[in-house]
C-alpha positions as CSV (number, residue, x, y, z in Angstrom):
1,M,26.0,12.6,1.9
2,H,25.6,12.2,-2.0
3,K,27.4,13.6,-4.7
4,S,27.6,13.8,-8.4
5,Y,30.8,14.2,-10.3
6,S,31.6,14.9,-13.4
7,G,32.7,12.3,-15.3
8,A,36.7,13.9,-15.6
9,D,36.5,14.2,-11.6
10,F,35.2,11.2,-10.5
11,V,38.0,9.2,-12.9
12,K,40.7,11.1,-10.5
13,A,38.5,10.7,-7.1
14,L,38.6,7.0,-7.9
15,S,42.5,6.8,-9.0
16,E,42.8,9.6,-5.9
17,R,41.1,7.4,-3.5
18,S,38.9,10.1,-2.4
19,L,36.0,8.6,-2.5
20,P,34.0,9.5,0.5
21,L,33.1,5.9,1.9
22,G,29.2,6.3,1.9
23,L,26.2,6.6,3.1
24,T,24.6,3.4,4.3
25,T,20.8,3.1,3.9
26,L,18.6,1.1,6.1
27,P,15.3,0.0,5.1
28,G,12.7,-0.3,7.7
29,F,9.6,0.0,10.1
30,V,9.8,3.2,12.4
31,D,7.6,2.4,15.7
32,E,6.5,6.2,16.8
33,G,5.6,5.4,19.7
34,A,9.2,4.7,20.8
35,S,11.2,7.2,19.1
36,T,11.8,10.3,20.8
37,A,14.0,13.6,19.9
38,E,17.4,12.0,20.3
39,H,16.5,8.6,19.1
40,I,14.5,6.8,16.1
41,S,13.6,3.3,16.7
42,F,14.2,1.8,14.1
43,S,13.5,-2.2,13.1
44,E,15.0,-3.2,9.7
45,G,13.6,-5.0,6.8
46,V,10.0,-5.9,6.1
47,R,9.0,-7.2,9.8
48,C,9.0,-5.9,13.2
49,T,10.6,-8.1,15.1
50,H,13.9,-6.1,16.3
51,W,13.5,-2.8,17.4
52,V,16.8,-0.4,17.7
53,K,17.4,2.7,18.8
54,I,19.0,4.6,16.2
55,P,20.6,8.2,17.8
56,V,19.3,11.2,15.6
57,S,22.9,12.4,15.2
58,L,24.2,9.5,12.9
59,I,21.3,9.9,11.1
60,E,22.1,12.4,7.4
61,N,18.1,12.0,5.8
62,V,15.3,9.5,6.0
63,D,13.3,9.0,2.6
64,Y,9.5,8.4,3.9
65,L,8.1,6.0,1.9
66,G,4.4,5.3,3.3
67,T,2.3,2.9,5.7
68,R,3.0,-0.4,5.5
69,S,1.7,-3.3,7.4
70,C,3.3,-5.8,9.0
71,F,1.5,-8.9,10.6
72,D,-1.5,-7.6,12.1
73,H,-0.9,-4.1,12.5
74,V,0.7,-0.9,10.6
75,H,3.9,1.3,11.0
76,P,5.9,3.8,9.3
77,Y,8.1,2.5,6.1
78,V,11.3,4.3,5.6
79,V,14.9,4.4,4.2
80,L,17.4,5.6,7.2
81,H,20.7,7.2,5.3
82,L,23.2,7.4,7.8
83,K,26.3,9.2,8.1
84,S,29.4,8.3,7.0
85,P,32.0,7.7,9.8
86,P,35.2,9.8,10.0
87,V,37.8,8.5,8.3
88,E,40.4,8.4,11.2
89,N,37.2,6.1,13.0
90,Q,38.6,2.5,12.0
91,E,35.9,0.9,13.9
92,A,33.3,3.1,12.8
93,T,34.7,2.6,9.9
94,A,34.1,-0.8,9.9
95,F,31.7,-1.4,11.0
96,A,30.0,0.8,8.0
97,Q,31.7,-1.4,5.4
98,L,29.9,-4.5,7.1
99,L,27.0,-2.9,7.2
100,M,26.9,-2.4,3.6
101,S,28.1,-5.4,2.1
102,R,25.4,-7.1,3.6
103,P,23.3,-9.4,1.5
104,Q,20.9,-7.2,-0.4
105,A,17.9,-10.0,-0.2
106,A,15.9,-11.2,2.7
107,I,13.9,-14.4,2.9
108,S,11.1,-15.0,5.7
109,R,9.0,-18.1,5.9
110,D,4.9,-17.6,6.6
111,P,3.0,-19.5,9.0
112,S,1.4,-21.6,5.8
113,G,5.4,-23.0,5.3
114,L,6.0,-20.9,2.3
115,Y,8.8,-18.7,1.9
116,N,8.7,-15.1,0.7
117,I,12.0,-13.6,-1.5
118,Y,12.4,-10.0,-0.8
119,Y,15.2,-7.9,-2.9
120,W,16.4,-4.7,-1.9
121,D,15.9,-2.5,-5.0
122,G,18.3,0.6,-3.9
123,H,15.1,2.4,-2.9
124,S,13.1,-0.3,-0.8
125,W,12.6,-3.7,-0.6
126,R,10.7,-5.5,-2.9
127,H,8.8,-9.4,-3.8
128,W,10.5,-11.1,-5.6
129,G,8.4,-14.0,-5.5
130,T,6.8,-16.9,-3.2
131,C,7.3,-20.4,-2.9
132,H,7.7,-23.5,-1.3
133,D,11.2,-25.4,0.2
134,Y,11.6,-27.9,-2.8
135,E,11.2,-24.2,-5.3
136,L,13.8,-22.1,-3.3
137,D,16.8,-22.9,-4.6
138,R,15.3,-22.2,-8.1
139,Y,13.8,-18.8,-7.3
140,L,17.1,-17.7,-5.6
141,A,18.9,-18.7,-8.8
142,S,16.6,-16.7,-10.8
143,C,16.6,-13.4,-8.0
144,R,21.0,-13.9,-8.6
145,A,20.6,-14.0,-12.5
146,A,18.3,-10.8,-12.4
147,Y,20.4,-9.0,-9.8
148,H,24.0,-9.5,-9.2
149,N,24.2,-8.9,-5.8
150,C,21.0,-10.6,-4.9
151,R,22.4,-13.3,-2.0
152,A,20.0,-13.9,0.4
153,E,19.5,-15.2,3.9
154,P,16.6,-16.0,6.4
155,V,15.1,-13.7,7.8
């Protein structure tokens, strides 16, 4: 749920610690053929290597960003906005917080041995650059300098 506040109301909600946990956003591919009325078959990130069934009941909304290529085929590319778990459900809240604290960048290595660095801009994955292994530290440092939360992990 997106919520807007006046400046005074926002400061009040901050001091009272009453802000909602917020939505967990997940960018990735949808497998049209494997999705049903009960779940969306979803692969997070920029490659369709691991499919997860996300129950429709857990999804607040979906932003369709278009069709994107993945290897030698295409999939719908979306951002899933998951519903916030009930505050009293400590386990679900912990998992939502873990999801929200994940790295905001990803590294993949293509068949030629080059590294591709991607970062999440809040709406979609963007390609930061391509480099050789000896340049990787420099590329990651420049990504971190531009984006405070550009902590990258291999995908």
